[in-house]
N, C-alpha and C positions, 0 to 999 in steps of 0.2 A: 869154807867147809859148813856142811849142813847142822845145824843145832837143833834142838827141840823144838817142834812144831814146824812152821814154817822160816823160823829164823835163821840167816844166815850170817857168818864171818867173811869178810872181803878182805885181802890185804893184798898188798906190793912191798917191794924191798924196805920202806920207810914207813908204811902208814897200815893202820886197820880201822875197817869200820863196819859197819853191821846193815841189813835190810831183813824186813819183815813184812809180814803182811796185816791188815786191821785183823780184829778180832772177830766181827759179821760175817768173816770168811775163814775161820780158822787159823789165824795167826795169832801172834799175843800183842801186838800193836806195840813193839818196844824198841822199833825204829822205823827210819823211812820205808817205805816200801819201795820193789824195784821201779815202778813207774816215778815217784817222787824221786829218785834218785836220778833219774834219767832225765826227767824234769830240771832239776836242780843242775845238772851237770851242763845242758845245753844253755841254761841262763848262766854261769859261771865263763861257758867259754864265749857267750856273747858278749857281756859285760868285760870281761878282759881283752878282747878283741878289738871291740870300741875306745878302752882306754890307751891301748898301743898305737894305733890308727889315728886316735886325735895327738897323741903326742909327738908322733912321727910327723905330722902334719902342721903344730903349732898351735893346735885348737885348743882353748879352753873350756872343760869338760866339765861342768858341774860336779852333775852325779848322772847316773844311768838307772832305770830302773826296766829289768828285764822280767815278763810274765810269761810262765808258758801252761797250757792247760791241755790234759789230756781227755779222750772222751772216744767214745764210739759212736758211728750214726748211720743212718740209713742214707745211701745214695739216691735211692730213690722208694717209694712204696712198695713196700713187699720183697725188696732184696736183703741181702745180707748185711752186716753192720760194716762197716770199715773202722779203722784206726785211724785217729787223725790228732796231730798236734796243732794247736793256737798258739801265737806268740803275738804279744803287744810291746814295744819298745817303746820307753820315752826318754828323751834327753833333756837335761837341764842345763841352763845357760845361756849366755846372750851371743849369739852369731850372727856373723855377716850373712848377706845373701850367696856369695860364695863359698862361705862355710858351710851353710845350709845343702849346697847343692854338691 
């Protein structure tokens, strides 16, 4: 549901959350931007998947950090910009060589 400015309410059967845009582009900056929500969703999915995988394989996973960044980049000078998401995932723990593989 669209609120004032660019603020929106999103919901499903059980939860309700919001999205907004930063003030410098006309939003009220009262909630994460749609891109921030997308990156957060990717990070959450990555972390949950890695935890499930480690548990099923009997690997002790002390912690996991997933960082996602969104940007628009020129592939080559003078070209149109493309949208790109970069990720960096760090696993914490003591792993055997077999577990690393």
